[in-house]
C-alpha positions in Angstrom: 0.1 0.1 0.1 1.2 3.6 -0.9 1.4 6.8 1.3 -0.1 9.8 0.2 1.0 13.5 1.5 -1.9 16.1 0.8 -2.3 19.8 2.2 -5.3 20.6 4.0 -6.4 23.6 5.8 -5.7 23.1 9.7 -9.2 23.9 10.5 -10.7 21.4 7.8 -8.3 18.9 9.0 -9.4 19.5 12.9 -13.2 19.3 11.8 -12.8 16.2 9.8 -10.8 14.5 12.7 -13.7 15.1 15.2 -16.6 14.0 12.6 -14.4 10.8 12.0 -14.3 10.3 15.5 -18.1 10.7 16.3 -18.3 7.9 13.2 -15.7 5.3 14.8 -13.3 6.0 12.0 -10.2 7.8 11.0 -9.7 10.8 8.4 -7.2 8.0 6.7 -10.2 5.9 6.4 -12.6 8.0 4.9 -10.1 9.4 2.5 -9.3 5.8 1.3 -12.7 5.1 0.8 -13.3 8.2 -1.3 -10.0 7.4 -3.6 -11.3 3.8 -3.9 -14.7 5.0 -5.0 -13.3 7.5 -7.2 -10.8 5.1 -9.0 -13.8 2.5 -9.3 -12.3 0.0 -7.1 -15.8 -0.8 -5.4 -17.6 -0.8 -9.0 -14.9 -3.8 -10.1 -15.3 -5.6 -6.9 -18.9 -5.8 -7.1 -18.6 -6.5 -10.7 -16.4 -9.6 -9.9 -18.8 -10.7 -6.9 -21.8 -10.4 -9.6 -19.8 -12.6 -11.9 -19.1 -15.4 -9.4 -22.6 -15.4 -8.2 -23.7 -15.8 -12.1 -21.2 -18.8 -12.2 -22.6 -20.2 -9.1 -26.2 -20.3 -10.4 -25.1 -21.5 -13.6 -23.0 -24.6 -12.2 -23.6 -28.4 -12.7 -23.9 -28.2 -8.9 -26.8 -26.1 -8.5 -28.6 -27.9 -11.4 -27.7 -31.3 -9.2 -25.6 -32.7 -11.8 -22.3 -32.4 -9.9 -22.1 -35.1 -6.9 -19.4 -34.9 -4.6 -18.2 -37.1 -2.1 -16.2 -36.0 1.1 -13.4 -38.0 -0.1 -13.3 -36.3 -3.4 -13.7 -33.1 -1.9 -10.5 -33.6 0.1 -8.6 -35.3 -2.6 -4.9 -34.3 -2.7 -3.1 -33.8 -6.1 
C-alpha cells in the first residue's frame, strides 16, 4: 500500500478528525474509501462478485448434476 501526502487547511483537518471520531473511523479511512470509489475499485469488486454469483447459479452443482463425496473434495493431487 502506498502513502499519500496532501495539504489541507488546519481547521478543515481538525473538523474532519472530530467528525471521523464521532463516526468511529479515521480521516485516513474516509479518504481511502473516497479514493477507492473515485478510482472505481468498489465497482470492479462488485462486478467480480456478480460474476461469481452468476457462475454459481449456472454451475452443474446448482442444477444437481455434480455429485461430490467427502473423499473427492479432500483429494490431494
